[in-house]
gemmi code that builds the backbone of each chain (N, CA, C; Angstrom):
import gemmi

chains = {
    "A": [
        ("UNK", (-23.024, 30.646, 2.595), (-23.780, 30.137, 3.740), (-23.656, 28.626, 3.808)),
        ("UNK", (-23.670, 28.133, 4.976), (-23.560, 26.696, 5.150), (-24.704, 26.001, 4.497)),
        ("UNK", (-24.401, 24.968, 3.736), (-25.441, 24.152, 3.084), (-25.727, 22.937, 3.910)),
        ("UNK", (-24.598, 22.196, 4.171), (-24.789, 20.919, 4.889), (-24.770, 21.119, 6.389)),
        ("UNK", (-25.523, 20.445, 7.095), (-25.492, 20.396, 8.528), (-25.368, 18.999, 8.997)),
        ("UNK", (-24.316, 18.705, 9.748), (-24.065, 17.328, 10.208), (-24.665, 17.226, 11.641)),
        ("UNK", (-25.046, 16.004, 11.905), (-25.387, 15.722, 13.324), (-25.066, 14.294, 13.602)),
        ("UNK", (-24.594, 13.909, 14.655), (-24.358, 14.827, 15.828), (-23.088, 15.693, 15.610)),
        ("UNK", (-22.949, 16.670, 16.410), (-21.703, 17.481, 16.360), (-20.485, 16.672, 16.853)),
        ("UNK", (-20.772, 15.829, 17.824), (-19.700, 15.010, 18.383), (-20.276, 13.658, 18.695)),
        ("UNK", (-19.531, 12.643, 18.525), (-19.922, 11.279, 18.767), (-18.793, 10.455, 19.373)),
        ("UNK", (-19.019, 9.834, 20.498), (-17.953, 9.062, 21.159), (-18.454, 7.599, 21.232)),
        ("UNK", (-17.687, 6.638, 20.747), (-18.138, 5.245, 20.798), (-16.937, 4.386, 21.083)),
        ("UNK", (-17.158, 3.070, 21.331), (-16.125, 2.146, 21.689), (-15.727, 1.513, 20.390)),
        ("UNK", (-14.441, 1.045, 20.352), (-13.926, 0.290, 19.216), (-14.767, -0.918, 18.935)),
        ("UNK", (-15.043, -1.147, 17.678), (-15.899, -2.295, 17.275), (-17.279, -1.874, 16.991)),
        ("UNK", (-17.780, -0.798, 17.612), (-19.118, -0.306, 17.340), (-19.258, 0.349, 16.048)),
        ("UNK", (-20.465, 0.544, 15.625), (-20.727, 1.320, 14.432), (-20.975, 2.787, 14.698)),
        ("UNK", (-20.615, 3.627, 13.768), (-20.828, 5.067, 13.951), (-21.648, 5.498, 12.729)),
        ("UNK", (-22.721, 6.279, 13.080), (-23.522, 6.917, 11.991), (-23.567, 8.387, 12.161)),
        ("UNK", (-23.248, 9.041, 11.030), (-23.310, 10.553, 11.049), (-24.270, 10.964, 9.923)),
        ("UNK", (-24.971, 12.029, 10.223), (-26.023, 12.433, 9.282), (-25.661, 13.918, 8.725)),
        ("UNK", (-26.165, 14.111, 7.558), (-25.970, 15.375, 6.876), (-27.256, 15.854, 6.228)),
        ("UNK", (-27.656, 17.073, 6.500), (-28.815, 17.594, 5.800), (-28.399, 18.798, 4.959)),
        ("UNK", (-29.056, 19.059, 3.883), (-28.731, 20.174, 3.061), (-30.052, 20.848, 2.548)),
        ("UNK", (-29.864, 22.000, 1.832), (-31.087, 22.825, 1.580), (-31.355, 22.907, 0.113)),
        ("UNK", (-30.407, 22.929, -0.806), (-30.673, 23.133, -2.202), (-30.380, 21.882, -2.997)),
        ("UNK", (-30.761, 21.947, -4.261), (-30.493, 20.765, -5.169), (-29.001, 20.517, -5.345)),
        ("UNK", (-28.647, 19.328, -5.558), (-27.254, 19.008, -5.666), (-27.007, 18.055, -6.899)),
        ("UNK", (-25.777, 18.053, -7.350), (-25.350, 17.143, -8.370), (-24.754, 15.902, -7.650)),
        ("UNK", (-24.000, 16.155, -6.634), (-23.490, 15.015, -5.828), (-23.234, 15.518, -4.423)),
        ("UNK", (-22.910, 14.602, -3.481), (-22.488, 14.854, -2.178), (-21.311, 14.080, -1.802)),
        ("UNK", (-20.292, 14.720, -1.203), (-19.030, 14.007, -0.922), (-18.740, 14.025, 0.551)),
        ("UNK", (-18.178, 12.959, 1.079), (-17.849, 12.898, 2.465), (-16.290, 12.925, 2.640)),
        ("UNK", (-15.855, 13.578, 3.593), (-14.425, 13.703, 3.820), (-14.065, 13.430, 5.336)),
        ("UNK", (-12.805, 13.087, 5.539), (-12.274, 12.890, 6.884), (-11.169, 13.868, 7.060)),
        ("UNK", (-11.057, 14.429, 8.322), (-9.950, 15.307, 8.631), (-9.372, 14.949, 10.076)),
        ("UNK", (-8.110, 14.552, 10.004), (-7.414, 14.178, 11.202), (-6.701, 15.434, 11.832)),
        ("UNK", (-7.053, 15.743, 12.982), (-6.416, 16.747, 13.794), (-5.996, 17.982, 13.017)),
        ("UNK", (-6.909, 18.586, 12.313), (-6.717, 19.827, 11.625), (-5.763, 19.760, 10.464)),
        ("UNK", (-5.617, 18.560, 9.867), (-4.773, 18.395, 8.729), (-5.630, 18.471, 7.470)),
        ("UNK", (-5.115, 18.057, 6.302), (-5.841, 18.090, 5.122), (-7.049, 17.175, 5.090)),
        ("UNK", (-7.890, 17.366, 4.159), (-9.108, 16.525, 4.018), (-8.804, 15.323, 3.178)),
        ("UNK", (-9.288, 14.190, 3.639), (-9.150, 12.968, 2.870), (-10.478, 12.620, 2.292)),
        ("UNK", (-10.558, 12.405, 0.969), (-11.836, 12.163, 0.352), (-12.258, 10.706, 0.658)),
        ("UNK", (-13.415, 10.481, 1.056), (-13.935, 9.211, 1.432), (-14.791, 8.590, 0.352)),
        ("UNK", (-15.801, 9.306, -0.067), (-16.772, 8.695, -1.002), (-17.655, 9.824, -1.578)),
        ("UNK", (-17.996, 9.662, -2.833), (-18.907, 10.576, -3.488), (-20.153, 9.795, -3.941)),
        ("UNK", (-21.249, 10.372, -3.702), (-22.536, 9.832, -4.131), (-23.328, 10.803, -4.890)),
        ("UNK", (-23.832, 10.370, -6.087), (-24.458, 11.186, -7.001), (-25.972, 11.293, -6.629)),
        ("UNK", (-26.503, 12.334, -7.206), (-27.939, 12.619, -6.834), (-28.905, 11.469, -7.275)),
        ("UNK", (-28.474, 10.740, -8.278), (-29.345, 9.653, -8.749), (-29.000, 8.319, -8.110)),
        ("UNK", (-28.132, 8.355, -7.103), (-27.820, 7.123, -6.390), (-28.369, 7.161, -5.009)),
        ("UNK", (-28.675, 6.025, -4.437), (-29.304, 5.948, -3.124), (-28.337, 5.390, -2.041)),
        ("UNK", (-27.372, 4.648, -2.492), (-26.467, 3.993, -1.539), (-25.159, 3.654, -2.242)),
        ("UNK", (-24.059, 3.825, -1.467), (-22.767, 3.402, -1.978), (-21.989, 2.829, -0.846)),
        ("UNK", (-21.083, 1.866, -1.200), (-20.196, 1.266, -0.222), (-18.798, 1.384, -0.641)),
        ("UNK", (-17.900, 1.505, 0.430), (-16.466, 1.491, 0.197), (-15.880, 0.944, 1.450)),
        ("UNK", (-15.439, -0.325, 1.362), (-14.847, -0.930, 2.581), (-15.806, -0.982, 3.707)),
        ("UNK", (-15.447, -0.318, 4.833), (-16.324, -0.295, 6.004), (-17.245, 0.853, 6.007)),
        ("UNK", (-17.272, 1.630, 4.897), (-18.127, 2.790, 4.763), (-19.359, 2.566, 4.016)),
        ("UNK", (-20.497, 3.082, 4.476), (-21.685, 2.946, 3.715), (-22.314, 4.356, 3.685)),
        ("UNK", (-22.659, 4.877, 2.557), (-23.306, 6.178, 2.452), (-24.624, 6.018, 1.774)),
        ("UNK", (-25.591, 6.711, 2.397), (-26.978, 6.734, 1.791), (-27.281, 8.221, 1.408)),
        ("UNK", (-28.180, 8.309, 0.486), (-28.642, 9.667, 0.035), (-30.111, 9.649, -0.217)),
        ("UNK", (-30.786, 10.558, 0.367), (-32.270, 10.661, 0.149), (-32.531, 12.061, -0.334)),
        ("UNK", (-32.685, 12.268, -1.623), (-32.804, 13.609, -2.162), (-34.202, 14.197, -1.840)),
        ("UNK", (-35.111, 13.312, -1.568), (-36.471, 13.886, -1.202), (-36.441, 14.528, 0.180)),
        ("UNK", (-35.587, 14.059, 1.010), (-35.471, 14.619, 2.404), (-34.238, 15.450, 2.459)),
        ("UNK", (-33.514, 15.554, 1.351), (-32.230, 16.330, 1.320), (-31.358, 15.972, 2.509)),
        ("UNK", (-31.006, 14.704, 2.644), (-30.193, 14.205, 3.693), (-29.348, 13.017, 3.263)),
        ("UNK", (-28.266, 12.875, 3.940), (-27.286, 11.758, 3.648), (-26.808, 11.254, 5.032)),
        ("UNK", (-26.399, 10.003, 5.011), (-25.770, 9.501, 6.227), (-24.494, 8.735, 5.867)),
        ("UNK", (-23.581, 8.720, 6.720), (-22.331, 7.948, 6.682), (-22.226, 6.981, 7.783)),
        ("UNK", (-22.159, 5.752, 7.457), (-22.010, 4.692, 8.454), (-20.631, 4.124, 8.366)),
        ("UNK", (-19.939, 4.078, 9.484), (-18.666, 3.368, 9.544), (-18.910, 2.171, 10.498)),
        ("UNK", (-18.608, 0.951, 9.903), (-18.876, -0.249, 10.643), (-17.572, -0.676, 11.290)),
        ("UNK", (-17.706, -1.443, 12.366), (-16.638, -2.015, 13.152), (-15.504, -0.952, 13.290)),
        ("UNK", (-15.847, 0.101, 13.969), (-14.892, 1.230, 14.071), (-13.568, 0.915, 14.748)),
        ("UNK", (-12.585, 1.574, 14.451), (-11.218, 1.456, 14.998), (-10.831, 2.798, 15.613)),
        ("UNK", (-9.861, 2.739, 16.539), (-9.309, 3.939, 17.076), (-8.783, 4.903, 16.012)),
        ("UNK", (-8.266, 4.348, 14.901), (-7.699, 5.161, 13.868), (-8.743, 5.902, 13.053)),
        ("UNK", (-10.051, 5.547, 13.317), (-11.160, 6.310, 12.661), (-11.440, 7.603, 13.357)),
        ("UNK", (-10.829, 7.833, 14.495), (-11.013, 9.071, 15.237), (-10.664, 10.282, 14.391)),
        ("UNK", (-11.536, 11.153, 14.108), (-11.335, 12.226, 13.217), (-12.604, 13.060, 13.150)),
        ("UNK", (-12.527, 14.167, 12.384), (-13.672, 15.026, 12.088), (-14.139, 14.549, 10.690)),
        ("UNK", (-15.483, 14.381, 10.553), (-16.093, 14.018, 9.288), (-16.964, 15.077, 8.748)),
        ("UNK", (-16.784, 15.459, 7.517), (-17.547, 16.541, 6.884), (-18.260, 15.988, 5.633)),
        ("UNK", (-19.495, 16.532, 5.421), (-20.150, 16.315, 4.152), (-20.038, 17.633, 3.370)),
        ("UNK", (-20.051, 17.494, 2.025), (-19.944, 18.669, 1.223), (-20.859, 18.431, -0.004)),
        ("UNK", (-21.616, 19.510, -0.290), (-22.539, 19.348, -1.479), (-21.989, 20.040, -2.603)),
        ("UNK", (-22.201, 19.417, -3.722), (-21.623, 19.940, -5.010), (-22.852, 20.227, -5.954)),
        ("UNK", (-23.052, 21.453, -6.367), (-24.242, 21.815, -7.166), (-24.000, 21.458, -8.599)),
        ("UNK", (-22.763, 21.079, -8.988), (-22.511, 20.800, -10.355), (-22.125, 22.087, -11.178)),
        ("UNK", (-22.245, 21.975, -12.409), (-21.960, 23.086, -13.271), (-23.062, 24.127, -13.248)),
        ("UNK", (-22.823, 25.158, -13.971), (-23.723, 26.244, -13.999), (-23.280, 27.446, -13.166)),
        ("UNK", (-24.214, 28.174, -12.666), (-23.862, 29.386, -11.864), (-22.955, 29.108, -10.715)),
        ("UNK", (-23.206, 27.964, -10.017), (-22.370, 27.718, -8.813), (-21.086, 27.011, -9.112)),
        ("UNK", (-20.929, 26.494, -10.361), (-19.644, 26.103, -10.876), (-18.770, 25.168, -9.961)),
        ("UNK", (-19.417, 24.138, -9.552), (-18.701, 23.078, -8.878), (-18.244, 23.441, -7.494)),
        ("UNK", (-18.729, 24.552, -6.972), (-18.193, 24.981, -5.625), (-18.778, 24.122, -4.478)),
        ("UNK", (-17.945, 23.520, -3.675), (-18.439, 22.701, -2.599), (-18.840, 23.592, -1.436)),
        ("UNK", (-19.940, 23.214, -0.776), (-20.357, 23.850, 0.390), (-20.341, 22.812, 1.513)),
        ("UNK", (-19.633, 23.121, 2.543), (-19.409, 22.149, 3.633), (-20.316, 22.288, 4.785)),
        ("UNK", (-20.619, 21.200, 5.431), (-21.285, 21.217, 6.724), (-20.325, 21.502, 7.845)),
        ("UNK", (-20.858, 21.540, 9.033), (-20.041, 21.929, 10.213), (-19.184, 20.779, 10.740)),
        ("UNK", (-19.519, 19.610, 10.362), (-18.668, 18.381, 10.672), (-19.116, 17.683, 11.894)),
        ("UNK", (-18.742, 16.454, 12.043), (-18.934, 15.603, 13.216), (-17.635, 15.125, 13.664)),
        ("UNK", (-17.334, 15.419, 14.986), (-16.117, 14.896, 15.581), (-16.336, 13.482, 16.162)),
        ("UNK", (-15.725, 12.495, 15.581), (-15.881, 11.141, 16.020), (-14.686, 10.796, 16.882)),
        ("UNK", (-14.949, 10.208, 18.006), (-13.943, 9.692, 18.854), (-14.223, 8.202, 19.093)),
        ("UNK", (-13.221, 7.418, 18.748), (-13.363, 5.955, 18.903), (-12.428, 5.546, 20.069)),
        ("UNK", (-12.925, 5.054, 21.173), (-12.161, 4.745, 22.309), (-11.735, 3.291, 22.227)),
        ("UNK", (-10.431, 3.025, 22.509), (-9.930, 1.626, 22.483), (-10.553, 0.749, 23.539)),
    ],
    "B": [
        ("UNK", (-6.111, 9.411, -8.476), (-6.514, 10.591, -7.767), (-5.450, 11.746, -7.870)),
        ("UNK", (-5.904, 12.967, -7.842), (-4.911, 14.050, -7.927), (-4.133, 14.111, -6.609)),
        ("UNK", (-2.821, 14.388, -6.785), (-1.969, 14.607, -5.605), (-1.672, 16.051, -5.496)),
        ("UNK", (-1.920, 16.618, -4.352), (-1.752, 18.113, -4.133), (-0.742, 18.296, -3.044)),
        ("UNK", (0.148, 19.157, -3.264), (1.103, 19.566, -2.248), (1.012, 21.069, -1.979)),
        ("UNK", (1.272, 21.443, -0.744), (1.202, 22.798, -0.347), (2.485, 23.194, 0.388)),
        ("UNK", (2.935, 24.436, 0.220), (4.053, 24.947, 0.998), (3.688, 26.326, 1.450)),
        ("UNK", (4.040, 26.760, 2.655), (4.590, 25.963, 3.727), (3.496, 25.094, 4.372)),
        ("UNK", (3.818, 24.136, 5.174), (2.849, 23.357, 5.884), (2.309, 24.136, 7.069)),
        ("UNK", (3.110, 24.961, 7.626), (2.718, 25.865, 8.691), (3.606, 26.989, 8.842)),
        ("UNK", (3.142, 28.094, 9.365), (3.926, 29.254, 9.636), (3.330, 30.135, 10.769)),
        ("UNK", (4.226, 30.787, 11.389), (3.856, 31.739, 12.486), (4.323, 33.103, 11.951)),
        ("UNK", (3.404, 34.065, 11.807), (3.742, 35.342, 11.253), (3.329, 36.506, 12.185)),
        ("UNK", (3.947, 37.615, 11.948), (3.673, 38.817, 12.751), (2.544, 39.581, 12.040)),
        ("UNK", (1.779, 40.238, 12.859), (0.718, 41.125, 12.413), (1.212, 42.145, 11.385)),
        ("UNK", (0.576, 42.326, 10.380), (0.854, 43.340, 9.335), (1.695, 42.788, 8.224)),
        ("UNK", (2.210, 41.632, 8.333), (3.059, 41.064, 7.240), (2.187, 40.215, 6.301)),
        ("UNK", (2.751, 39.700, 5.269), (1.978, 38.877, 4.306), (2.690, 37.537, 4.112)),
        ("UNK", (1.891, 36.583, 3.733), (2.379, 35.173, 3.510), (1.884, 34.656, 2.211)),
        ("UNK", (2.618, 34.118, 1.358), (2.206, 33.486, 0.155), (2.258, 31.971, 0.289)),
        ("UNK", (1.121, 31.329, -0.003), (1.022, 29.841, 0.103), (1.033, 29.294, -1.333)),
        ("UNK", (1.777, 28.261, -1.540), (1.872, 27.705, -2.817), (1.123, 26.350, -2.860)),
        ("UNK", (0.544, 26.065, -4.012), (-0.198, 24.858, -4.204), (0.234, 24.184, -5.561)),
        ("UNK", (0.601, 23.017, -5.491), (1.144, 22.276, -6.686), (0.307, 21.017, -6.896)),
        ("UNK", (-0.178, 20.827, -8.096), (-0.969, 19.588, -8.385), (-0.114, 18.775, -9.345)),
        ("UNK", (-0.232, 17.432, -9.278), (0.580, 16.521, -10.053), (0.085, 16.272, -11.490)),
        ("UNK", (-0.989, 16.967, -11.795), (-1.534, 16.915, -13.199), (-2.134, 18.182, -13.546)),
        ("UNK", (-2.347, 18.428, -14.895), (-2.951, 19.673, -15.272), (-4.501, 19.671, -14.962)),
        ("UNK", (-4.922, 20.722, -14.311), (-6.282, 20.861, -13.891), (-6.826, 22.203, -14.329)),
        ("UNK", (-8.092, 22.276, -14.605), (-8.712, 23.530, -15.064), (-8.993, 24.451, -13.846)),
        ("UNK", (-9.690, 23.839, -12.848), (-10.183, 24.608, -11.740), (-9.426, 24.291, -10.467)),
        ("UNK", (-9.009, 25.385, -9.856), (-8.381, 25.210, -8.487), (-9.183, 26.057, -7.449)),
        ("UNK", (-9.261, 25.625, -6.286), (-10.075, 26.347, -5.250), (-9.213, 26.580, -4.037)),
        ("UNK", (-9.472, 27.698, -3.365), (-8.820, 28.046, -2.087), (-9.902, 28.120, -1.036)),
        ("UNK", (-9.640, 27.357, 0.139), (-10.584, 27.343, 1.222), (-9.865, 27.835, 2.472)),
        ("UNK", (-10.660, 28.343, 3.448), (-10.121, 28.656, 4.714), (-10.896, 27.885, 5.773)),
        ("UNK", (-10.234, 27.441, 6.819), (-10.841, 26.745, 7.936), (-10.388, 27.434, 9.180)),
        ("UNK", (-11.202, 28.166, 9.765), (-10.875, 28.899, 10.994), (-10.940, 27.894, 12.158)),
        ("UNK", (-10.226, 28.151, 13.243), (-10.153, 27.226, 14.357), (-11.510, 26.623, 14.773)),
        ("UNK", (-11.622, 25.314, 14.813), (-12.882, 24.710, 15.259), (-14.000, 24.808, 14.246)),
        ("UNK", (-13.809, 25.277, 13.119), (-14.893, 25.570, 12.222), (-14.772, 24.701, 10.956)),
        ("UNK", (-15.752, 24.808, 10.109), (-15.748, 24.032, 8.827), (-15.021, 24.866, 7.745)),
        ("UNK", (-15.068, 24.380, 6.552), (-14.311, 25.053, 5.467), (-15.262, 26.060, 4.786)),
        ("UNK", (-14.587, 27.182, 4.443), (-15.314, 28.232, 3.682), (-14.496, 28.507, 2.415)),
        ("UNK", (-15.197, 28.621, 1.298), (-14.515, 28.858, 0.016), (-14.112, 30.287, -0.070)),
        ("UNK", (-12.777, 30.552, -0.316), (-12.288, 31.914, -0.559), (-12.540, 32.368, -2.046)),
        ("UNK", (-12.064, 31.493, -2.910), (-12.076, 31.887, -4.346), (-11.840, 30.665, -5.227)),
        ("UNK", (-12.256, 30.838, -6.418), (-11.953, 29.837, -7.493), (-10.952, 30.452, -8.496)),
        ("UNK", (-9.926, 29.704, -8.811), (-8.822, 30.179, -9.686), (-8.741, 29.295, -10.877)),
        ("UNK", (-9.106, 29.950, -12.046), (-8.950, 29.194, -13.302), (-7.838, 29.799, -14.041)),
        ("UNK", (-7.025, 28.935, -14.728), (-5.841, 29.447, -15.424), (-6.315, 30.336, -16.579)),
        ("UNK", (-5.615, 31.478, -16.718), (-5.942, 32.369, -17.815), (-7.002, 33.355, -17.522)),
        ("UNK", (-7.583, 33.364, -16.306), (-8.576, 34.392, -15.988), (-8.371, 34.784, -14.572)),
        ("UNK", (-9.002, 35.929, -14.224), (-9.002, 36.422, -12.832), (-9.660, 35.442, -11.873)),
        ("UNK", (-9.209, 35.328, -10.670), (-9.867, 34.574, -9.707), (-11.227, 35.096, -9.393)),
        ("UNK", (-12.160, 34.244, -9.015), (-13.540, 34.634, -8.635), (-13.666, 34.514, -7.116)),
        ("UNK", (-13.946, 35.612, -6.464), (-13.939, 35.559, -5.051), (-15.409, 35.449, -4.486)),
        ("UNK", (-15.481, 34.760, -3.332), (-16.784, 34.592, -2.680), (-17.068, 35.866, -1.778)),
        ("UNK", (-18.311, 35.933, -1.416), (-18.748, 37.030, -0.639), (-17.888, 37.064, 0.690)),
        ("UNK", (-17.444, 38.256, 1.024), (-16.610, 38.360, 2.208), (-15.136, 38.279, 1.997)),
        ("UNK", (-14.773, 37.960, 0.819), (-13.299, 37.797, 0.522), (-13.002, 38.793, -0.689)),
        ("UNK", (-11.945, 39.510, -0.637), (-11.520, 40.483, -1.633), (-10.112, 40.193, -2.153)),
        ("UNK", (-9.897, 40.634, -3.306), (-8.596, 40.407, -3.955), (-7.466, 41.168, -3.281)),
        ("UNK", (-7.675, 42.302, -2.717), (-6.609, 43.073, -2.058), (-6.107, 42.272, -0.813)),
        ("UNK", (-7.006, 41.592, -0.139), (-6.572, 40.838, 1.082), (-6.080, 39.461, 0.679)),
        ("UNK", (-6.601, 38.812, -0.343), (-6.241, 37.491, -0.695), (-5.929, 37.383, -2.253)),
        ("UNK", (-4.867, 38.030, -2.668), (-4.523, 37.932, -4.044), (-4.139, 36.577, -4.498)),
        ("UNK", (-4.535, 36.105, -5.594), (-4.309, 34.744, -6.079), (-3.638, 34.800, -7.433)),
        ("UNK", (-2.704, 33.943, -7.648), (-2.143, 33.761, -8.966), (-2.398, 32.365, -9.499)),
        ("UNK", (-2.449, 32.223, -10.787), (-2.633, 30.873, -11.400), (-1.900, 30.972, -12.725)),
        ("UNK", (-0.584, 30.832, -12.681), (0.230, 30.975, -13.860), (0.122, 29.839, -14.834)),
        ("UNK", (-0.203, 28.629, -14.430), (-0.323, 27.564, -15.272), (-1.336, 26.532, -14.775)),
        ("UNK", (-1.419, 25.347, -15.460), (-2.498, 24.456, -15.107), (-2.193, 23.494, -13.909)),
        ("UNK", (-0.994, 23.658, -13.350), (-0.659, 22.804, -12.172), (-0.231, 23.571, -10.930)),
        ("UNK", (-0.343, 24.899, -10.899), (0.216, 25.651, -9.841), (-0.679, 26.891, -9.585)),
        ("UNK", (-0.812, 27.200, -8.240), (-1.492, 28.391, -7.863), (-0.894, 28.885, -6.481)),
        ("UNK", (-1.013, 30.179, -6.349), (-0.601, 30.755, -5.000), (-1.765, 31.588, -4.399)),
        ("UNK", (-1.798, 31.596, -3.118), (-2.704, 32.460, -2.413), (-1.819, 33.261, -1.410)),
        ("UNK", (-2.038, 34.613, -1.441), (-1.364, 35.415, -0.478), (-2.339, 35.958, 0.492)),
        ("UNK", (-1.974, 35.896, 1.773), (-2.757, 36.521, 2.777), (-2.034, 37.758, 3.199)),
        ("UNK", (-2.648, 38.904, 2.934), (-1.972, 40.191, 3.040), (-2.270, 40.860, 4.312)),
        ("UNK", (-1.364, 41.721, 4.787), (-1.597, 42.613, 5.960), (-2.330, 41.746, 7.000)),
        ("UNK", (-1.710, 40.755, 7.496), (-2.382, 39.728, 8.347), (-2.657, 40.319, 9.749)),
        ("UNK", (-3.745, 39.806, 10.289), (-4.110, 40.082, 11.666), (-4.353, 38.716, 12.327)),
        ("UNK", (-4.495, 38.703, 13.684), (-4.761, 37.383, 14.356), (-6.012, 36.674, 13.869)),
        ("UNK", (-6.924, 37.445, 13.335), (-8.175, 36.831, 12.832), (-7.877, 36.005, 11.546)),
        ("UNK", (-6.798, 36.126, 10.911), (-6.473, 35.328, 9.782), (-5.861, 33.998, 10.116)),
        ("UNK", (-5.631, 33.817, 11.434), (-5.104, 32.516, 11.868), (-6.073, 31.396, 11.520)),
        ("UNK", (-5.651, 30.519, 10.593), (-6.603, 29.516, 10.085), (-5.675, 28.411, 9.335)),
        ("UNK", (-6.407, 27.477, 8.899), (-5.795, 26.495, 7.942), (-6.268, 26.877, 6.599)),
        ("UNK", (-5.363, 27.012, 5.573), (-5.751, 27.324, 4.245), (-5.439, 26.106, 3.403)),
        ("UNK", (-6.475, 25.771, 2.613), (-6.401, 24.534, 1.860), (-6.639, 24.847, 0.386)),
        ("UNK", (-5.871, 24.219, -0.473), (-6.230, 24.306, -1.913), (-6.885, 22.975, -2.343)),
        ("UNK", (-7.627, 23.053, -3.378), (-8.386, 21.941, -3.831), (-8.550, 21.908, -5.379)),
        ("UNK", (-8.790, 20.794, -5.898), (-9.021, 20.733, -7.307), (-9.945, 19.519, -7.649)),
        ("UNK", (-10.610, 19.670, -8.735), (-11.444, 18.603, -9.230), (-10.601, 17.686, -10.163)),
        ("UNK", (-10.767, 16.388, -9.949), (-10.096, 15.485, -10.847), (-10.732, 15.501, -12.249)),
        ("UNK", (-9.899, 15.578, -13.254), (-10.480, 15.646, -14.603), (-11.326, 14.382, -14.989)),
        ("UNK", (-12.547, 14.664, -15.439), (-13.407, 13.594, -15.867), (-14.324, 13.098, -14.779)),
        ("UNK", (-14.076, 13.522, -13.569), (-14.936, 13.082, -12.438), (-15.364, 14.353, -11.657)),
        ("UNK", (-16.207, 14.140, -10.771), (-16.651, 15.239, -9.856), (-15.958, 15.295, -8.545)),
        ("UNK", (-15.039, 14.299, -8.345), (-14.338, 14.221, -7.055), (-13.423, 15.397, -6.812)),
        ("UNK", (-13.502, 16.009, -5.655), (-12.606, 17.107, -5.322), (-11.585, 16.669, -4.291)),
        ("UNK", (-10.362, 16.922, -4.555), (-9.273, 16.540, -3.718), (-8.690, 17.736, -3.093)),
        ("UNK", (-8.159, 17.575, -1.891), (-7.585, 18.660, -1.107), (-6.081, 18.457, -0.811)),
        ("UNK", (-5.378, 19.578, -0.715), (-4.021, 19.471, -0.292), (-3.950, 19.275, 1.201)),
        ("UNK", (-2.778, 19.190, 1.772), (-2.607, 18.923, 3.170), (-2.781, 20.119, 4.070)),
        ("UNK", (-2.983, 21.296, 3.409), (-3.233, 22.493, 4.244), (-2.082, 23.208, 4.698)),
        ("UNK", (-2.218, 24.558, 4.943), (-1.187, 25.349, 5.551), (-1.740, 25.997, 6.791)),
        ("UNK", (-1.171, 25.621, 7.877), (-1.675, 26.130, 9.225), (-0.938, 27.449, 9.528)),
        ("UNK", (-1.730, 28.504, 9.520), (-1.177, 29.878, 9.760), (-1.548, 30.380, 11.083)),
        ("UNK", (-0.587, 30.822, 11.833), (-0.788, 31.526, 13.141), (-0.243, 32.919, 13.009)),
        ("UNK", (-1.114, 33.919, 13.324), (-0.657, 35.282, 13.258), (-0.593, 35.876, 14.695)),
        ("UNK", (0.517, 36.407, 15.029), (0.617, 36.940, 16.463), (0.495, 38.394, 16.435)),
    ],
}
model = gemmi.Model(1)
for chain_id, residues in chains.items():
    chain = gemmi.Chain(chain_id)
    for i, (resn, *xyz) in enumerate(residues, 1):
        res = gemmi.Residue()
        res.name, res.seqid = resn, gemmi.SeqId(i, " ")
        for name, pos in zip(("N", "CA", "C"), xyz):
            atom = gemmi.Atom()
            atom.name, atom.element = name, gemmi.Element(name[0])
            atom.pos, atom.b_iso = gemmi.Position(*pos), 0.0
            res.add_atom(atom)
        chain.add_residue(res)
    model.add_chain(chain)
structure = gemmi.Structure()
structure.add_model(model)
structure.setup_entities()
């Protein structure tokens, strides 16, 4: 069953603007990972945030995690046309019965207009 | 980061035939995963393949339809058997990088069944 749910499902912005995507999940996690997918190709790993972390940065990316609300957000600042892609969050339960199996959300399709 | 390659990158197959997808990792890894992404959808885990043991399949996926081999620590294959148009999807293999929780994905195999 789907664990993560992203919103919005689609987002269209102008180049230079910021884009924020949200992800909610239902069960406890070890970490949450964000991925980008261009035009149905492979997934590119963007950032991993652990359950004991609240915020992480990587270049123009900023990820937050609120485990009390079971939600995460991905912010892309100063967006570029090349950022146009689908973005997915994936929850990782860690070891144990679920054995590191990622559960993906439905994704947000981001379009950055030049 | 782990570098993962897949072959073929895409294929068009006839109904009733089978296709074997290969996944090669540039380092030895314990766990490999196979995912399916149906058109316009998110990723769904098919099975987990650990070297030296039988693959573990998720609900809705069976070995007769998706046999998996894992002959060594850098390689795995997924066969899609007796294909129907409903099997048209992108199939992706994935692995966790040793010592971290980061999961990396191959470039995917885009399968179209006529």
